[in-house]
C-alpha positions in Angstrom: 0.0 0.0 0.0 1.4 3.4 -1.0 0.9 6.5 1.2 -0.3 9.6 -0.7 1.2 12.8 0.8 -1.5 15.5 0.5 -0.2 19.0 0.7 -1.6 21.1 3.5 -2.3 24.8 2.9 -0.8 26.8 5.7 -3.1 29.4 7.2 -1.9 33.0 7.5 -2.1 32.7 11.3 0.0 29.5 11.4 2.6 31.1 9.1 2.8 34.2 11.4 3.1 32.0 14.5 6.1 30.2 12.9 7.7 33.6 12.5 7.0 35.3 15.8 6.2 34.5 19.5 5.0 36.5 22.5 7.3 37.2 25.4 7.8 39.6 28.3 9.5 42.9 28.0 10.2 45.8 30.4 6.9 47.4 29.4 4.7 44.2 29.3 4.1 41.7 26.6 6.0 42.0 23.3 6.3 40.2 19.9 9.7 38.5 19.2 11.2 37.0 16.0 11.5 33.2 16.1 14.0 33.2 13.2 15.9 35.7 11.1 13.6 38.0 9.2 14.8 39.8 6.1 13.9 43.4 5.4 10.7 44.0 3.4 8.9 40.8 4.6 5.1 41.2 5.0 4.6 39.4 8.3 0.8 39.4 8.0 -2.4 41.2 8.4 -3.2 42.8 11.7 -6.4 41.0 12.4 -9.0 42.1 15.0 -12.3 43.8 15.4 -13.2 46.9 13.4 -15.1 49.4 15.6 -16.9 52.7 14.8 -15.2 54.4 17.8 -12.5 53.9 20.4 -13.6 51.7 23.3 -13.1 53.2 26.7 -11.1 50.3 27.9 -8.4 49.8 25.3 -5.0 51.4 24.6 -4.4 48.9 21.7 -6.7 50.4 19.1 -5.3 51.5 15.8 -6.9 54.3 13.8 -8.0 53.3 10.3 -8.3 55.7 7.3 -12.1 55.5 7.1 -12.5 57.0 10.6 -13.0 53.6 12.3 -10.6 51.9 14.7 -9.1 48.4 14.8 -8.9 46.5 18.1 -6.1 44.2 17.1 -6.0 40.5 18.1 -2.9 38.7 19.4 -0.2 38.2 18.6 0.3 41.5 16.6 -1.8 43.3 19.3 1.4 43.3 21.4 3.9 44.9 18.9 5.4 47.7 21.1 6.6 51.2 20.2 10.2 52.1 19.5 11.6 55.4 18.3 13.9 53.2 16.1 11.4 50.6 14.8 12.3 47.5 12.8 8.7 47.2 11.4 6.0 49.4 9.9 2.3 49.2 9.4 0.8 49.8 6.0 -2.5 49.7 4.1 -2.8 47.2 1.3 -3.3 48.7 -2.1 -5.1 46.7 -4.7 -5.0 47.9 -8.3 -8.7 47.0 -8.8 -10.1 47.9 -5.4 -7.7 50.8 -4.4 -6.6 51.1 -0.8 -8.4 48.8 1.5 -8.7 51.2 4.4 -9.9 48.7 6.9 -7.0 46.3 6.5 -3.6 46.9 8.2 -0.5 44.8 7.5 2.8 44.6 9.3 6.1 44.3 7.5 9.8 44.4 8.4 11.8 47.5 7.4 15.2 46.1 8.3 16.7 42.7 9.1 15.6 41.2 12.4 17.6 38.6 14.2 16.1 35.6 16.1 15.0 36.8 19.6 14.8 40.4 18.7 11.6 42.3 19.6 9.5 43.6 16.7 8.6 47.2 17.1 6.8 50.0 15.2 6.7 53.8 15.7 3.3 54.5 17.1 3.5 58.2 15.8 0.7 59.3 18.2 -0.5 62.9 18.0 1.0 65.3 20.5 -2.3 65.5 22.5 -2.1 61.7 23.2 1.7 61.5 23.8 3.0 59.6 26.8 6.6 59.3 28.0 8.6 56.8 26.0 10.7 53.9 27.6 11.9 52.3 24.3 15.6 52.8 25.2 16.6 53.4 21.6 19.7 55.6 21.1 17.5 58.1 19.2 14.6 58.0 21.7 12.4 61.1 21.5 11.5 60.7 25.2 7.8 60.7 24.1 5.6 58.3 22.1 4.6 61.0 19.6 4.7 61.6 15.9 8.2 63.1 15.1 6.5 65.9 13.3 4.6 66.9 16.4 7.4 66.6 18.9 7.8 70.4 19.0 4.2 70.5 20.5 5.2 68.6 23.6 6.0 71.0 26.5 9.6 70.9 27.7 10.4 69.9 31.3 11.2 73.6 32.0 7.6 74.5 31.0 6.1 76.3 34.1 2.8 74.4 33.6 4.6 71.1 34.2 6.5 72.2 37.2 3.5 73.7 39.1 3.1 72.2 42.5 0.0 72.1 44.5 0.2 73.3 48.0 
């Protein structure tokens, strides 16, 4: 009796899980490379739930071009910020359909070694900025869009140094 080997189609999720794993970082959970990843690799679609507005209980939401937000699902939900990121998020463009503004994808922008944490630049607007703890040599000290960094008050700003008596 001969055994037929039937090819199994790999799902996008199983492919992604072969490339990355979750692990602990100094800021919580992060996403790490399981193997060497070349620059320009599309790691996968950031899946999750598309919502009409930001939920009150989530800091993971990603704004979509159409005015909606994406509440991402693991594992890509846990891609942390860095001022010197090794990945970026992009919208898929289809020649026939145009930009699919409710689909976000993650791709590498430089080579990533096994065990390295995957990161993106969150580029938050200045009014949503929080102190950054990424540790990159070019850290802006704030999780903020670089073009809006000038809108962040300096530590010498009298409004920041006011004390309540």
